[in-house]
C-alpha positions as CSV (number, residue, x, y, z in Angstrom):
1,X,0.0,0.0,0.0
2,X,1.7,3.2,-1.1
3,X,1.3,6.4,0.8
4,X,-1.0,8.0,-1.7
5,X,-3.4,5.2,-1.1
6,X,-4.5,6.5,2.3
7,X,-6.5,9.4,0.9
8,X,-10.1,8.6,0.9
9,X,-9.5,5.3,2.6
10,X,-11.1,4.1,5.9
11,X,-8.5,3.5,8.6
12,X,-9.0,2.1,12.0
13,X,-6.3,2.7,14.6
14,X,-6.1,0.4,17.6
15,X,-4.6,2.1,20.6
16,X,-5.0,5.7,21.7
17,X,-1.7,6.3,23.6
18,X,1.1,8.5,22.2
19,X,1.7,6.6,19.0
20,X,-1.9,6.0,18.3
21,X,-2.9,9.6,18.7
22,X,0.0,10.6,16.4
23,X,-0.8,8.2,13.6
24,X,-4.5,9.1,13.8
25,X,-3.8,12.7,13.3
26,X,-1.4,12.1,10.5
27,X,-3.7,9.9,8.6
28,X,-6.5,12.5,9.1
29,X,-4.3,15.2,7.7
30,X,-3.5,12.9,4.7
31,X,-7.2,12.5,3.8
32,X,-8.1,9.2,5.4
33,X,-11.4,8.6,7.3
34,X,-10.1,7.6,10.7
35,X,-11.7,5.7,13.6
36,X,-9.8,5.0,16.8
37,X,-10.5,2.2,19.4
38,X,-8.8,1.6,22.8
39,X,-9.8,-0.9,25.5
40,X,-9.0,1.6,28.2
41,X,-11.9,3.4,29.7
42,X,-12.5,7.0,28.6
43,X,-11.9,8.4,32.1
44,X,-8.3,7.1,31.9
45,X,-7.7,8.5,28.4
46,X,-8.9,12.1,28.8
47,X,-6.0,13.6,26.8
48,X,-6.9,11.3,23.9
49,X,-10.6,12.0,24.2
50,X,-10.0,15.8,24.0
51,X,-7.5,15.4,21.1
52,X,-9.8,13.3,19.0
53,X,-12.7,15.6,19.7
54,X,-10.8,18.6,18.6
55,X,-9.7,16.7,15.4
56,X,-13.2,15.4,14.7
57,X,-12.0,11.8,14.8
58,X,-14.5,9.4,16.1
59,X,-13.3,7.1,18.9
60,X,-14.4,4.3,21.2
61,X,-13.1,3.5,24.6
62,X,-13.4,0.6,27.0
63,X,-13.7,-2.0,24.2
64,X,-12.5,-3.1,20.7
65,X,-15.8,-3.5,18.7
66,X,-16.4,-4.9,15.3
67,X,-16.6,-1.3,14.0
68,X,-12.8,-1.6,13.8
69,X,-13.5,-4.0,10.8
70,X,-15.3,-1.3,8.7
71,X,-11.9,-0.4,7.3
72,X,-9.5,-0.7,4.4
73,X,-6.5,-0.5,6.8
74,X,-6.0,-1.2,10.4
75,X,-3.1,0.4,12.2
76,X,-1.7,-1.1,15.4
77,X,-0.1,0.8,18.2
78,X,3.0,-0.7,19.8
79,X,1.3,-1.5,23.1
80,X,-1.5,-3.5,21.5
81,X,-1.0,-7.3,21.9
82,X,-0.2,-9.0,18.6
83,X,-2.7,-11.8,19.3
84,X,-5.6,-9.5,19.9
85,X,-8.7,-11.3,18.3
86,X,-9.8,-8.3,16.3
87,X,-6.5,-8.3,14.5
88,X,-7.0,-11.9,13.4
89,X,-10.6,-11.1,12.4
90,X,-9.3,-8.2,10.3
91,X,-6.7,-10.4,8.5
92,X,-9.4,-13.1,7.9
93,X,-11.4,-10.5,6.0
94,X,-8.4,-9.4,3.9
95,X,-7.9,-6.1,5.7
96,X,-4.3,-4.9,5.7
97,X,-2.9,-4.8,9.3
98,X,0.2,-2.6,9.8
99,X,2.1,-1.0,12.7
100,X,2.3,2.7,13.3
101,X,6.0,2.5,12.4
102,X,5.2,0.9,9.0
103,X,2.5,3.5,8.2
104,X,4.6,6.5,9.2
105,X,7.5,5.3,7.0
106,X,5.2,5.7,4.0
107,X,5.6,9.5,4.4
108,X,9.3,9.7,5.3
109,X,11.5,11.7,2.9
110,X,14.7,11.4,5.0
111,X,17.1,8.6,5.5
112,X,16.0,6.1,8.3
113,X,18.5,4.8,10.8
114,X,16.5,2.1,12.6
115,X,18.0,0.7,15.9
116,X,16.7,-2.4,17.7
117,X,17.9,-5.0,20.1
118,X,16.8,-6.4,23.4
119,X,19.1,-4.1,25.5
120,X,20.8,-0.7,24.7
121,X,18.3,0.7,22.2
122,X,17.6,3.9,24.0
123,X,21.2,4.6,24.8
124,X,22.4,3.8,21.2
125,X,19.5,5.8,19.6
126,X,20.2,8.8,21.8
127,X,23.9,8.7,21.3
128,X,23.5,8.2,17.5
129,X,21.3,11.2,17.3
130,X,23.8,13.2,19.4
131,X,26.8,12.1,17.1
132,X,24.9,13.3,14.1
133,X,23.7,16.5,15.6
134,X,27.2,17.5,16.8
135,X,28.5,16.7,13.3
136,X,26.0,19.3,12.0
137,X,24.0,16.7,10.1
138,X,20.2,17.5,10.1
139,X,18.7,14.9,12.5
140,X,15.5,13.8,14.0
141,X,15.2,11.3,16.8
142,X,12.1,9.3,17.7
143,X,10.3,6.1,17.6
144,X,10.0,3.9,20.7
145,X,12.3,6.4,22.5
146,X,9.5,8.9,23.3
147,X,8.4,10.8,20.2
148,X,6.3,8.8,17.8
149,X,7.6,8.5,14.3
150,X,4.3,9.6,12.9
151,X,4.5,12.8,15.0
152,X,7.8,14.0,13.4
153,X,7.7,12.4,9.9
154,X,6.0,15.4,8.1
155,X,8.8,17.8,9.2
156,X,11.5,15.6,7.9
157,X,13.4,16.9,4.8
158,X,15.3,14.8,2.3
159,X,18.7,15.6,3.9
160,X,17.5,14.6,7.4
161,X,18.8,11.5,9.2
162,X,15.8,10.0,11.0
163,X,17.2,8.0,14.0
164,X,14.5,5.6,15.4
165,X,14.5,3.4,18.3
166,X,12.5,0.4,17.1
167,X,10.9,-2.2,19.5
168,X,9.9,-5.8,18.5
169,X,6.3,-4.7,19.1
170,X,6.7,-2.0,16.4
171,X,8.2,-4.6,14.0
172,X,5.4,-7.2,14.5
173,X,3.2,-5.7,11.8
174,X,5.7,-4.2,9.5
175,X,5.2,-4.9,5.9
176,X,7.7,-2.9,3.8
177,X,9.5,-0.9,6.5
178,X,13.0,-0.3,5.3
179,X,15.7,1.6,7.2
180,X,18.6,2.6,5.0
181,X,20.8,1.9,8.0
182,X,19.7,-0.9,10.3
183,X,21.3,-1.6,13.7
184,X,20.8,-4.9,15.6
185,X,22.3,-4.6,19.0
186,X,21.6,-8.0,20.6
187,X,18.7,-10.6,21.0
188,X,18.2,-12.1,24.4
189,X,15.1,-13.5,26.0
190,X,12.5,-10.7,26.7
191,X,8.7,-10.2,26.1
192,X,8.4,-13.9,25.7
193,X,4.9,-13.7,27.1
194,X,4.0,-11.8,24.0
195,X,5.6,-14.4,21.7
196,X,4.0,-17.5,23.1
197,X,7.1,-18.0,25.2
198,X,9.0,-18.7,22.0
199,X,12.5,-17.2,21.7
200,X,12.5,-18.1,18.0
201,X,9.5,-16.0,17.4
202,X,11.0,-13.1,19.4
203,X,14.2,-13.3,17.3
204,X,12.1,-13.4,14.1
205,X,10.5,-10.1,15.1
206,X,13.8,-8.5,15.6
207,X,15.1,-9.7,12.2
208,X,12.4,-7.6,10.5
209,X,14.6,-4.6,11.1
210,X,16.7,-5.6,8.1
211,X,14.3,-7.9,6.2
212,X,13.4,-5.2,3.5
213,X,16.8,-3.6,3.0
214,X,18.3,-3.4,-0.5
215,X,21.6,-2.9,-2.3
216,X,23.2,0.3,-1.1
217,X,21.8,-0.1,2.5
218,X,23.8,-0.9,5.6
219,X,23.3,-3.5,8.3
220,X,25.3,-3.0,11.6
221,X,25.1,-5.9,14.0
222,X,26.8,-7.4,17.1
223,X,29.1,-10.2,16.1
224,X,29.5,-11.2,19.7
225,X,25.9,-12.0,20.2
226,X,25.0,-15.6,19.0
227,X,21.4,-15.1,18.2
228,X,22.0,-11.8,16.4
229,X,24.7,-13.4,14.3
230,X,22.4,-16.4,13.5
231,X,19.6,-14.1,12.4
232,X,21.9,-12.0,10.2
233,X,23.6,-15.0,8.6
234,X,20.3,-16.7,7.9
235,X,18.1,-13.9,6.9
236,X,19.8,-10.7,5.9
237,X,19.6,-9.8,2.2
238,X,22.9,-10.7,0.5
239,X,23.3,-7.5,-1.3
240,X,23.2,-5.4,1.9
241,X,26.5,-4.1,3.3
242,X,27.3,-5.6,6.6
243,X,29.3,-3.9,9.3
244,X,29.9,-6.0,12.4
245,X,31.0,-4.8,15.7
246,X,32.8,-6.7,18.5
247,X,34.2,-6.0,22.0
248,X,35.9,-9.4,21.9
249,X,37.5,-9.9,18.4
250,X,39.7,-8.0,16.0
251,X,37.9,-7.5,12.7
252,X,38.8,-6.4,9.2
253,X,35.8,-4.1,8.9
254,X,33.2,-2.6,11.2
255,X,34.2,-1.7,14.8
256,X,36.5,-3.3,17.4
257,X,39.1,-2.6,20.1
258,X,42.7,-2.7,19.4
259,X,45.5,-1.7,21.9
260,X,42.8,-0.1,24.1
261,X,41.5,2.1,21.3
262,X,38.1,2.0,19.5
263,X,38.9,1.3,15.8
264,X,36.5,1.4,12.9
265,X,36.9,0.5,9.2
266,X,34.2,1.5,6.8
267,X,34.6,0.9,3.1
268,X,38.3,0.4,3.6
269,X,38.9,3.7,5.5
270,X,40.3,2.8,8.9
271,X,40.1,5.3,11.8
272,X,41.4,5.2,15.3
273,X,38.5,7.0,17.0
274,X,39.6,7.4,20.6
275,X,40.9,5.4,23.6
276,X,38.1,3.2,25.1
277,X,38.9,4.6,28.5
278,X,37.8,8.0,27.1
279,X,34.3,7.0,26.4
280,X,31.9,8.8,28.7
281,X,29.4,6.0,29.4
282,X,30.7,3.1,31.6
283,X,30.4,-0.7,31.1
284,X,31.3,-3.2,28.5
285,X,27.7,-3.1,27.2
286,X,28.0,0.6,26.6
287,X,31.2,0.0,24.7
288,X,29.1,-2.1,22.3
289,X,26.5,0.6,22.1
290,X,29.2,3.1,21.4
291,X,30.6,1.0,18.6
292,X,27.1,0.6,17.1
293,X,26.4,4.3,17.3
294,X,29.9,5.3,15.8
295,X,29.4,3.0,12.8
296,X,25.9,4.4,12.2
297,X,27.0,8.0,12.5
298,X,30.1,7.3,10.2
299,X,27.9,5.8,7.6
300,X,25.7,8.9,7.7
301,X,28.7,11.2,7.2
302,X,30.0,12.1,10.7
303,X,33.8,12.5,10.7
304,X,35.9,10.6,13.4
305,X,37.1,13.8,15.1
306,X,33.5,14.9,15.8
307,X,32.5,11.4,16.9
308,X,35.4,11.2,19.3
309,X,34.5,14.5,20.9
310,X,30.9,13.5,21.4
311,X,31.8,10.0,22.8
312,X,33.9,11.7,25.5
313,X,31.1,14.1,26.5
314,X,28.1,11.8,26.3
315,X,27.1,10.6,29.8
316,X,24.1,8.4,29.2
317,X,20.3,8.7,29.3
318,X,17.7,9.1,31.9
319,X,16.7,5.9,33.7
320,X,19.7,3.9,32.4
321,X,22.3,3.5,35.1
322,X,21.5,7.2,36.0
323,X,23.3,8.6,39.1
324,X,20.7,10.2,41.4
325,X,22.6,11.3,44.5
326,X,25.0,10.1,47.2
327,X,23.9,10.3,50.8
328,X,26.0,9.0,53.8
329,X,28.4,7.3,51.5
330,X,25.7,5.4,49.5
331,X,25.2,6.1,45.9
332,X,21.6,5.7,44.4
333,X,21.4,4.6,40.8
334,X,18.2,4.7,38.6
335,X,18.2,1.9,36.1
336,X,14.4,1.7,35.7
337,X,14.9,1.1,32.0
338,X,16.3,-2.4,32.8
339,X,13.1,-4.4,32.1
340,X,14.6,-7.7,31.5
341,X,17.2,-10.0,33.2
342,X,19.9,-9.4,30.6
343,X,19.8,-5.6,31.4
344,X,20.3,-6.3,35.0
345,X,23.2,-8.6,34.3
346,X,25.0,-5.8,32.5
347,X,24.0,-3.3,35.3
348,X,25.5,-5.5,38.0
349,X,28.7,-5.9,36.0
350,X,29.1,-2.1,35.8
351,X,29.9,-1.6,39.5
352,X,32.8,-2.8,41.7
353,X,31.0,-1.7,45.0
354,X,28.6,-3.9,46.9
355,X,25.1,-3.5,45.6
356,X,21.6,-3.4,47.3
357,X,19.4,-4.3,44.4
358,X,15.6,-3.5,43.9
359,X,14.1,-6.2,41.6
360,X,10.5,-6.8,40.5
361,X,7.4,-5.6,38.8
362,X,5.3,-7.2,36.1
363,X,7.1,-10.4,35.2
364,X,7.5,-11.3,31.5
365,X,8.6,-14.9,32.0
366,X,12.0,-14.1,33.6
367,X,14.6,-16.8,34.4
368,X,16.8,-15.3,37.2
369,X,19.3,-18.1,37.3
370,X,21.5,-16.0,34.9
371,X,21.9,-13.6,37.7
372,X,22.8,-16.0,40.5
373,X,26.6,-15.9,40.3
374,X,26.7,-12.1,40.0
375,X,24.4,-11.7,42.9
376,X,26.5,-14.0,45.0
377,X,29.6,-11.9,44.2
378,X,28.3,-8.4,44.0
379,X,24.9,-8.0,45.7
380,X,24.6,-7.5,49.5
381,X,20.8,-7.6,49.6
382,X,17.7,-7.7,47.4
383,X,14.5,-5.8,47.8
384,X,11.6,-7.3,45.8
385,X,8.7,-5.0,44.6
386,X,5.6,-5.4,42.5
387,X,3.5,-8.3,41.3
388,X,6.6,-10.6,40.9
389,X,8.0,-10.0,44.5
390,X,7.1,-13.6,45.4
391,X,8.8,-15.0,42.4
392,X,11.9,-13.0,43.1
393,X,12.0,-14.3,46.7
394,X,11.8,-17.9,45.4
395,X,14.3,-17.2,42.6
396,X,17.0,-16.2,45.0
397,X,16.3,-18.6,47.9
398,X,19.6,-19.8,49.1
399,X,21.5,-17.3,47.1
400,X,20.8,-14.0,48.8
401,X,18.4,-12.6,51.4
402,X,15.4,-10.9,49.9
403,X,13.1,-8.3,51.6
404,X,9.7,-7.5,50.1
405,X,8.2,-4.0,49.8
406,X,4.6,-2.9,49.5
407,X,5.5,0.3,47.5
408,X,8.5,2.3,46.3
409,X,8.9,4.3,49.5
410,X,9.1,1.1,51.5
411,X,11.6,-0.3,49.0
412,X,14.0,2.7,49.4
413,X,13.6,2.6,53.1
414,X,14.7,-1.1,53.2
415,X,17.6,-0.3,51.0
416,X,18.8,2.5,53.3
417,X,18.7,0.0,56.2
418,X,20.6,-2.7,54.3
419,X,23.2,-0.4,52.5
420,X,26.6,0.4,54.1
421,X,28.9,3.3,53.3
422,X,30.5,2.7,50.0
423,X,27.6,0.6,48.7
424,X,25.3,1.2,45.6
425,X,21.5,1.1,45.9
426,X,20.4,0.1,42.4
427,X,16.9,0.2,41.0
428,X,17.3,-2.3,38.1
429,X,13.9,-4.2,38.2
430,X,14.2,-6.8,35.3
431,X,10.4,-6.4,34.9
432,X,7.9,-4.2,33.3
433,X,6.4,-1.4,35.4
434,X,2.8,-1.6,34.6
435,X,1.7,-3.1,38.0
436,X,2.4,-0.1,40.0
437,X,3.4,2.6,37.4
438,X,2.4,4.0,34.0
439,X,5.7,3.1,32.5
440,X,9.4,2.7,33.3
441,X,9.9,6.4,33.2
442,X,7.2,7.0,35.8
443,X,8.8,4.3,37.9
444,X,12.2,5.9,37.6
445,X,10.9,9.4,38.4
446,X,9.1,8.1,41.5
447,X,12.3,6.5,42.7
448,X,14.4,9.7,42.1
449,X,11.9,11.8,43.8
450,X,11.9,9.6,46.9
451,X,15.8,9.4,47.0
452,X,16.1,13.2,46.4
453,X,13.8,13.7,49.5
454,X,15.9,11.5,51.8
455,X,17.6,13.3,54.8
């Protein structure tokens, strides 16, 4: 379906959160007849209700009725479950079902840099955008990172680099989405509840980031990650230029570490970017993120000297290993963005000090055994929160003592009692936030507000 096809077409949008509102407004401006449906009750969606009323877009709340099927196209917001029965009903009737990301891409005039992976998406997307901006390349940043693609796409010019954080949910209903530069950071178990507890299905979703790429496009990927490499070797179009990165191996092209320096080689042009010790974000996982961002920015025209300056100055993003404050010798770190076990594994590796760890929330099928050895060696105590508190207690029985908290205030108070001077109190939950909070940002902000108010 070409972009011109939406004019005069009937389009149903499922989901009235940020992305749903943005794509509905975009389609309305482009001449479509738009209808929006969201299962949440209207009294919880007042902003959406008012916005749709102002735009004269009919909407229903509290259900997903069959009115959705009176359409030529159904657009799915990222938060909508892929197995929603109404989506199957639409497909059975021959109605095209597409993600917000897919539909927004129909209107994009710029060059898309699409970044996905289980972990590191937000950091790498933010850093790539900063590398390009500092190199004075016209840049827009959005997608899963906060600003919907459909909200910014009409302002994008042909010379603009559009850097998008892309989730597996956004890729689920992609048809022809094609980033000219794709970045696949890693694929580790996450969101398996959404994919029938099948890691293969989850990996297949991630692989859609490069599935439609063509000759002249670039695929940047993590050579150290087994599943990523398997997906690339098995599914990437042969004509696409591949640029691997590795923190473990010396390579002939892509990005790697040599004699303590970050080295890149793109199209035969080798550059010694900077000493690894000079990179402003800590941790081996962030070295991998920096490599991916450096390659993406270089492909888009950023010179190595500019890249090096930005890598030195960039200190990370909110809610990802974010320093909050130090009180009585204890440092408080907000890692609310860590919504899976693998993220917590990387977080625990980032600190040499003993850790008091806050774990829990809405579980997504987590297997905590991967953390046992690190917890034994680096964690002084665990405080369990949210719906999965009981599972956390069982998962670490015999490994480390676990307290449970009824709310975030209690969790911070328990951490204060367990922590000793020189320790780290780390909110790194390994779970989604939707049991107690609106999203991981809300969870992180609540944690920071409580910590900031400590005396």
